[in-house]
KEPAKE-78140 format. One record per residue (C-alpha): residue in one letter; x, z, y. Coordinates in Angstrom, 1 decimal, always signed. Layout:
// residues N
+------+--------+--------+--------+
: bapa :     c1 :     c3 :     c2 :
+------+--------+--------+--------+
:    a :      X :      Z :      Y :
...
+------+--------+--------+--------+
// end
This chain:
// residues 109
+------+--------+--------+--------+
: bapa :     c1 :     c3 :     c2 :
+------+--------+--------+--------+
:    x :   +0.0 :   +0.0 :   +0.0 :
:    x :   +2.9 :   +0.7 :   +2.3 :
:    x :   +4.1 :   -2.9 :   +2.0 :
:    x :   +0.7 :   -4.2 :   +2.9 :
:    x :   +0.5 :   -2.0 :   +6.0 :
:    x :   +4.0 :   -3.1 :   +7.1 :
:    x :   +2.9 :   -6.8 :   +6.6 :
:    x :   -0.3 :   -6.3 :   +8.6 :
:    x :   +1.5 :   -4.6 :  +11.5 :
:    x :   +4.3 :   -7.1 :  +11.6 :
:    x :   +1.9 :  -10.0 :  +11.3 :
:    x :   -0.2 :   -8.8 :  +14.2 :
:    x :   +3.0 :   -8.2 :  +16.2 :
:    x :   +4.2 :  -11.7 :  +15.5 :
:    x :   +0.9 :  -13.3 :  +16.4 :
:    x :   +0.7 :  -11.2 :  +19.6 :
:    x :   +4.2 :  -12.4 :  +20.6 :
:    x :   +3.3 :  -16.0 :  +19.8 :
:    x :   +0.2 :  -15.7 :  +22.1 :
:    x :   +2.3 :  -14.1 :  +24.9 :
:    x :   +4.9 :  -16.8 :  +24.6 :
:    x :   +2.3 :  -19.5 :  +24.9 :
:    x :   +0.6 :  -17.9 :  +27.9 :
:    x :   +3.6 :  -16.6 :  +29.8 :
:    x :   +5.8 :  -19.7 :  +29.3 :
:    x :   +3.2 :  -22.4 :  +28.9 :
:    x :   +4.7 :  -23.2 :  +25.6 :
:    x :   +3.0 :  -25.0 :  +22.7 :
:    x :   +3.2 :  -22.5 :  +19.9 :
:    x :   +2.0 :  -22.5 :  +16.3 :
:    x :   +2.5 :  -19.8 :  +13.7 :
:    x :   +1.6 :  -20.1 :  +10.0 :
:    x :   +1.8 :  -17.1 :   +7.7 :
:    x :   +0.9 :  -16.7 :   +4.1 :
:    x :   +0.6 :  -13.3 :   +2.7 :
:    x :   +2.0 :  -12.3 :   -0.7 :
:    x :   -1.5 :  -12.9 :   -2.1 :
:    x :   -1.7 :  -16.3 :   -0.6 :
:    x :   -4.0 :  -15.5 :   +2.3 :
:    x :   -3.4 :  -17.8 :   +5.3 :
:    x :   -3.0 :  -16.4 :   +8.9 :
:    x :   -2.4 :  -18.8 :  +11.7 :
:    x :   -2.2 :  -19.0 :  +15.5 :
:    x :   -2.1 :  -22.1 :  +17.7 :
:    x :   -1.9 :  -22.3 :  +21.4 :
:    x :   -3.6 :  -25.7 :  +21.0 :
:    x :   -7.3 :  -26.1 :  +20.1 :
:    x :   -6.1 :  -27.3 :  +16.7 :
:    x :   -2.9 :  -26.2 :  +14.8 :
:    x :   -2.8 :  -29.7 :  +13.3 :
:    x :   -2.0 :  -31.2 :  +16.6 :
:    x :   +1.1 :  -29.0 :  +16.9 :
:    x :   +2.1 :  -29.8 :  +13.3 :
:    x :   +1.7 :  -33.5 :  +13.9 :
:    x :   +3.9 :  -33.2 :  +17.1 :
:    x :   +6.5 :  -31.3 :  +15.0 :
:    x :   +6.5 :  -34.0 :  +12.4 :
:    x :   +6.9 :  -36.8 :  +15.0 :
:    x :   +9.8 :  -34.9 :  +16.6 :
:    x :  +11.6 :  -34.4 :  +13.3 :
:    x :  +11.1 :  -38.0 :  +12.3 :
:    x :  +12.5 :  -39.1 :  +15.7 :
:    x :  +15.5 :  -36.8 :  +15.1 :
:    x :  +16.0 :  -38.2 :  +11.6 :
:    x :  +15.7 :  -41.8 :  +12.9 :
:    x :  +18.2 :  -41.1 :  +15.7 :
:    x :  +20.7 :  -39.5 :  +13.2 :
:    x :  +20.4 :  -42.5 :  +10.8 :
:    x :  +20.9 :  -44.9 :  +13.7 :
:    x :  +24.0 :  -42.9 :  +14.9 :
:    x :  +25.4 :  -42.9 :  +11.3 :
:    x :  +24.9 :  -46.7 :  +11.2 :
:    x :  +26.6 :  -47.1 :  +14.6 :
:    x :  +29.6 :  -45.0 :  +13.5 :
:    x :  +29.9 :  -47.0 :  +10.3 :
:    x :  +29.9 :  -50.2 :  +12.4 :
:    x :  +32.6 :  -48.8 :  +14.7 :
:    x :  +34.7 :  -47.8 :  +11.8 :
:    x :  +34.4 :  -51.3 :  +10.4 :
:    x :  +35.3 :  -52.8 :  +13.7 :
:    x :  +38.3 :  -50.5 :  +14.0 :
:    x :  +39.5 :  -51.6 :  +10.5 :
:    x :  +39.0 :  -55.2 :  +11.5 :
:    x :  +41.0 :  -54.8 :  +14.7 :
:    x :  +43.8 :  -53.0 :  +12.9 :
:    x :  +44.0 :  -55.9 :  +10.5 :
:    x :  +44.1 :  -58.4 :  +13.3 :
:    x :  +46.8 :  -56.5 :  +15.1 :
:    x :  +48.9 :  -56.4 :  +12.0 :
:    x :  +48.5 :  -60.2 :  +11.6 :
:    x :  +49.4 :  -60.8 :  +15.2 :
:    x :  +52.5 :  -58.6 :  +14.9 :
:    x :  +53.6 :  -60.5 :  +11.8 :
:    x :  +52.9 :  -63.8 :  +13.6 :
:    x :  +54.8 :  -62.6 :  +16.7 :
:    x :  +57.8 :  -61.5 :  +14.6 :
:    x :  +57.8 :  -64.8 :  +12.7 :
:    x :  +57.7 :  -66.7 :  +16.0 :
:    x :  +60.5 :  -64.7 :  +17.5 :
:    x :  +62.6 :  -65.2 :  +14.4 :
:    x :  +62.0 :  -69.0 :  +14.5 :
:    x :  +62.9 :  -69.0 :  +18.2 :
:    x :  +66.0 :  -67.1 :  +17.5 :
:    x :  +67.0 :  -69.6 :  +14.9 :
:    x :  +66.5 :  -72.5 :  +17.3 :
:    x :  +68.8 :  -70.9 :  +19.8 :
:    x :  +71.4 :  -70.4 :  +17.1 :
:    x :  +71.2 :  -74.0 :  +15.9 :
:    x :  +71.4 :  -75.4 :  +19.4 :
+------+--------+--------+--------+
// end
């Protein structure tokens, strides 16, 4: 029984704080609590908690999409870096070869 009393008091305190946060800070707040027995307790500063849940889902999807795009961008940059390094190596080899051939021409003349 002590555990149930603690749950009840803490649940009420949490719901009160959620309400205060929504009123004092004009924040959109939603709290969902399931008791050990599976009973649902909820608070929403909106008329419907589903609106806040939908907003949360859109937000997390946007973040996931952004992260996926950033990961693709980073992979592209890494590939470009590798390509540029390879081109630099080829140019350096070509330059050394050209300098060597020019040196030989001066020796022969």
